[in-house]
N, C-alpha and C positions, 0 to 999 in steps of 0.2 A: 503493499500501500503505499503511495505516495507520501502521505502524511508522516507515516512512521519513518520511512526513509529520511524524511528531510529533517526529523528531528533526531534521528541517529547520526546524521552529516554534521548538524550544528551544534551539537552539544555532545560532550564526552560522559554520558550518563550510563549507569548501570542498566542492562537491559529489562530488569524488571520494572525500573522507573519507566522506561519507553512503553512497555505492555500495559503498565498502569493507565498512563495517558492514552494509550490506543484504545483500551477499553472505554474510558471516561469520555475521550473526546468524539470517536465516532458517531455514538448516537446523538452527541449534540450537535454536530454538523448535519447529520441526516434530518434532525428536527429542525435545524436552522435555516433549512431553505438552500442549502449550497450543493446539495446532490440532486437536484431537479435535472431536467435533459440538459448534456452538456452544452447544448446550443443556445439555451436560454439565457436570459439575463434577468433574474428575479429580484434583484436588490440593488443598492446604492454600490457603485465600482464593479458589478458583475458577480456571478455564481459564488466566487471564493472572496469577493470584498477586497480584490487587490489590483483592480485596473488592469488585469489581464484577459484578453479575448482568445481564447485556445481553440477556436474553429480553424480548419484548412480550407482550400480551396477558395481563397479571397483575393480579388484582382491585385495586380502588383502595381498599376497603374489606372487612374480614371479616362474612361473613354471621352473622345471629343463633345463637350457639352454636359460632362459631368454623369455620374451614375442614373440609370433611368429609374425615375420615381415612379412606385409601384401604386401607391394611393396618398391622398392627402385629406385631411378632415379638419375643418374649422374647430378651434377650442378658444378658451377665455385665456386671460393672463395667469403667468405663474413661473417661478424658477424651479419648480420640482421637474426634473427628469423624468421620463417614461421608463416603464420596466416590461419585461416580456417573459411569459410564462405559459407552458403548454397551449399555445395557440392563441393566446390572448394578450393585448398590450393595455397596460393600466396607466393612466395618467391623471393627474389632479390640476384643477384650474379654478379661477375666481370669476364670478360674474358680479358685476356692479348691479344695485337696486335702479331702476328706471329713473330717480330723480337724484342719484348719486354721482359725483366726480371725484377723481383723485386730485389731490392738492396739486398746484402748480411746483410747489417745493417739495419733493419727494422726502427730505428730511423732516418735514413738518407732521408729525402725527396729527390726528384728528378721530372722529367718529364717523368711518365710512360705511354705508350700510351696504349689504350685498351678500352673498352665498358662497362658499366653497363646495367643490363638487369632486367626486371621482367618477372616472368614466372607464368602462372596459369596452376595448373595441377587438374586433376580429382581427387576428393577425394577418391573414390572407387579403382582405378588401378593405379595413377599416372600418367596417359597419360597426355601429354603437349597438353593443348587446345589452348593456344596463348601465344606468347612472344612479349615483348615491347623491343628493344634494341637501345642504343643511344651511341655514341662515348662519351669517358669520358677520359680525361688525368688526372692521378692523380699526385698530387703535396704534398701529405701528408705522415706522419709516419705510418707505419702498413698499409700498402696498399692492405692487402687482398681483400676487397670488402666493400660493403656498410654495415653501421652499424645499421639504424633505420629499423625497421619491417614495412611492410604494415599496412594501415588501410582501412577496408572495410565498407562502409555504404551505403544505399539507391542506390544500382546498381553502385557505384563509389568504384575504389581503389585509395587511395592516397599514394605516395610514395616519400621518400625524400633520395636521393643519398649522398655519402661520400663527394661529390666535391659541393653539394649544389644545384643539379637539383631536383626541385619539380614538380612532374606530378599528374595530376587527368586524370585516365583512365576510361573507360567503362568497369564495372566487366564482363560483358559477352564477349565482344570481344578483348579489350584490346586497343579500339581506343582512341587516345588523346583528352581529352576535354578542357584542359588548362595547361598551364605550367609556372613556372617560373625558374630563373637562380639567385640564392641569390647573387653570385659573381659580376656579371653584375649589377644587379639592385639596390644593397646595396652598391656597391664599396668596397667589403671586401675580405679579404683573407680567406681560410678555415682555422678553427682551425688546430693545429698541428696534430691531430689525427682525423681530418674530422668531418663532420656534423653527429651528433649522437642523437640529441634529438627528441624523438620520436614526430610527430605532435598529437595535441590534438583537437577533434572535439567538439565544443559546439554550440549547435544549429545550425545555419547557417554560422559559423565561424571556419576555420580551422586555429589554432594557432600554430606557428612554432618557434623555436629557430632559430634566424639568426645571428645576430651580428651586429656591425658597430654603428656609430653615431645615436642614436635616433631610433635604429631598432634591439634590441637585442630580441625584441619578436615583430612578424608581425601576423596579423589576416587577412585572406582572405576569401572573400564569396566563399562557399564550390561549389557551382554550376557554378559560371562563373570564379572565380580565381581573381576576383576584389579586391585590397586590401581595407579593411576597416579601419584598424588602424596600427600604429606603436608605440612603445614605449620602453624604457629605453635607456641608453648608459652606457656600460660596457667595460673595456678594453678588455675583452675576454668573449665569451659567455658562456665557458664550454660545457658540454655534457649531462646536466641532461634533463629530461622531464617534462613539466608542468602538473599540476593536478588541480582540482576543489576542493575547499574545501567551506562548508558553515558554515559559524560562524559569531557572532555578527550581525546577521539580515541580512548579505551579501552572496552573491554568490561570492567568492574570486579566482582568479588565482593565483596559488602559483609557484614561479618559485626559482630555487635553481641554483645560478650563483657564479663565483669565488669570487664577493666581497660581498656576503651574501644571505639573503633570502628576497624575495620581494613577496608583495600582490597586485594585480591590479583587477579593475573592467575588467570582460572578456568582456563587451559589448563594453566599450570604450578605455581600456588600460590606464586609469588613475590610478595612482599609490595610494595604501591605506596606505601601510606600508612598511617598509624597516628596516631590521636587519643586520647590518655589521657583516661579519665573513669572513676574507681572505682565499683564499685556493692556496696554492701553485702550480704553473704549470698549473692553470686552472682546476684542475682536482676535478671538480662537476661532477659525473656520475650518482651515484644512484638517483633513484626517490624519492622525498619526501614521507614520510608516516605519517598518522595520526591516533592517538588513543584517543578517546573522545576530550578534549582539549588540546591535546599535538599534535605538530607536529615535526616531526624528519628529521634531514638531517645530513649526513655524508659523509666525503671526504678523500681520500686515506692518504695524508700528515697531514692533521690538525685535523682530528678527528670530534667529533660529536658536534651538536647544537641542543639542546631542546628547542622548544618555548612552551610558553602557549598563548593560543588564547582567546581573551577578549570575555566572553559570550554575552556583551551588546552592542559592536560596532566593527567596522573593526580595529583591533589592536592586537600586540603581545607583549609579553615580554619574555625575556631569562628564562626558567627554570634552565638550566645549560647547560655547555660548556666546550670542552677540552681546558685547558689554554695553556699547552705545551704538545707537542707532536712531535714525530718523525715517520717513517714509520715501526720502529722496537719497540721503546717504546711506545707502545700504552696504553692508559688509558681506553678508551671508546670503541668505534668501528670506525676503519679506512678502510671504504669500497672502492673498486677501481670499481668493476663491479657488485657486489651483492646489489640488491635492498632489504633490510631488511623486515621481517615480523613482524608486532606488534600485540599483542592481550594480554587480560588479566593481563596487568600492565606489561608487559614484551616485550623486543626486542630480535628478533633473527635474525642474521647477520653474514657475513664472514668478517672477519678483513684483514689486509694488507697481512699478511703472511699465510692465509688460515685457520686461527682459527675460527671455527663456535662457536660464543659467544650467551650468553643469558645475556643481561644486565636489571636491574630494570629499567623500563621506568621513575619513578618519580625521581630517584637520579643518574642514569647512572652507578650505583655500578655493577660491575661485578659479576655475579651469578655463571657461569661454562664456559667452552670452551673446544672444543675438534679439533683434526686434521683426525679424522677418516672419515669424510664425504668429504674431499677435497683432502688429501696427503697420503701417506703411512705411515705418522706417524710424519714426521718433517715439519718445518714451510720452506715454498715455497713462495717467493715473487709473489704476484699478485694471487696465487692459488684461486680458486672460485668453488662456486656451486650456482645455481639459485633455488630458493625456492618458491614452489607452495603448497598450502594447499587444501586438498581433505578431507572432512569429519573430524575426528578425529586424520589425521596423514596429514604427509607432503610428496610430493615427491621433491627430491633434483637431479638435473641433474648437475653432476660435470665436471670438465674441462678435467678429464680422459675419458670422455664419458659414466660413469657410472648413471644409474637412479636408486635411494635409495629411498626406502620407509622407513620412520622413524617418531618417535613419539618426539616432541620438547615439554617441559614443563619445569618450574623451577626447577624440580627434574634432568633433564639433558638430554641427547642425547640417544635414544633407537633405535636402527637400527633393522628394522623388517626383511628387504629383500634387496638384491641389483642383478643388472643385467646390464652387460656390452651391451650398445646400438651401440654405433659407436666408429671407430678408431679415436684418435685426428691427424688431419691432418695439422694442423698450426703450424709452428715451430718459429714464430716471437719472441716470449719471451724467446728463447733459449730452449726450451722443447716442445714437442707436446700438443697442447692443442684443446679442442672444446669450444669457447667463445660465442655460440649463445643459445639463448633462447629457449627452445621447446614450443610448441603449445599443447595444451590438450582440444581434442575436439571429441564428439561422440565416448567415450569410447576408444579412441586412443591417442598415442603420436606421434607426428609429430617432428622430430628433424635433423638437418643437420650439416655436417662439411663443410671443403672446397673442397670436392668430391662428395658428394652425399646427398639426403635427403630420410629419411626412415619413412614409417609409421607403428607402432607396436601395436598390439591389446593388450588392457589392460582391456577386458571385463572380468567380473567375470564368471566363470565356474560354471553351475549348478551340 
């Protein structure tokens, strides 16, 4: 099994430890939705939550005019990317009430009436199979729509809206199985930019980023919605998504929040370790990434934190971190929306003004940077591209709606092919953008803006 062999390669553990982890971890992965059809994309960052698209038979270069669009369907606004599972596409959006308008200043929160919606589409033709709608008054900045992608597992769809409405729906019909309202239950206000942490399924537990006293993280029983545990008190919850990490003989739940990095026992919520690293304005967005015994975190204003995991116990020490940083004077990597990709001793990610950078993972030293993947050549605040690996190359979907095939290595950025998929329809940052992560499934790409979702064919032609 690849999981067990990976553990054996990364850590010099006794086989009895690896065997115990295999026994404990495999059921968790099965229930956690990562063993759905290998071609599906059922959650944030893909089947294994690692930004890797493992399908073969994918085009090497785009045809003239770009990949053929198989279907397109009108939708409302939102930053939440689509997911694909068992022949269906799930996506969240927002519809304004007839008399409501979004403020001209997206930073200015108000009381904006409307509703959020979960849509289920047929993967083959985009036909709407069912919808779940609910009223939802927005009080947040950048009010285009939901942030977190749905998560599909074991016949259920789990969704988290921007105002903290958590639903478990029947995947076949959209029937509500259970729900929670974070604002009411935990007596909290939504973060300034809304609830954005993608829920994580671990065994029978759905683990969510909430907030408040003692409830920064909350675990719910996936079938009933019953609360299992709650943990941590932080001034702000941030916007990052928790991950699982096996190290030091323990399965660890890792959280990147505005006061630092935390490791907890996913079964109980007990804190294993915490490393302080303050992030201005609560802007921890990027998902933590691991490479061997290194664990990487990055934030917009305050830069990077690299931790070294202890191989013998649940503990971590700082390998290196950004000591002094601003949003323009960046030493390492100051990501706002991009979750970096780590491999072969290097970090690839997008910095605060659109610089696609390569860093040495051991030292943080910059190897190269380029603006070609994100802008027309000039630095642009918050410019972004999402990074997904397929085989020996990468697919980058940038905020201009372009899908790029490129090679990333310590030698530099090598662009192979580029196609324009979608018009950027959101103008909240003062320019047109697409800030929604695409899904890659069954040799197709599924991408959305604030007006439509499309399915484009990326199958290799014979």
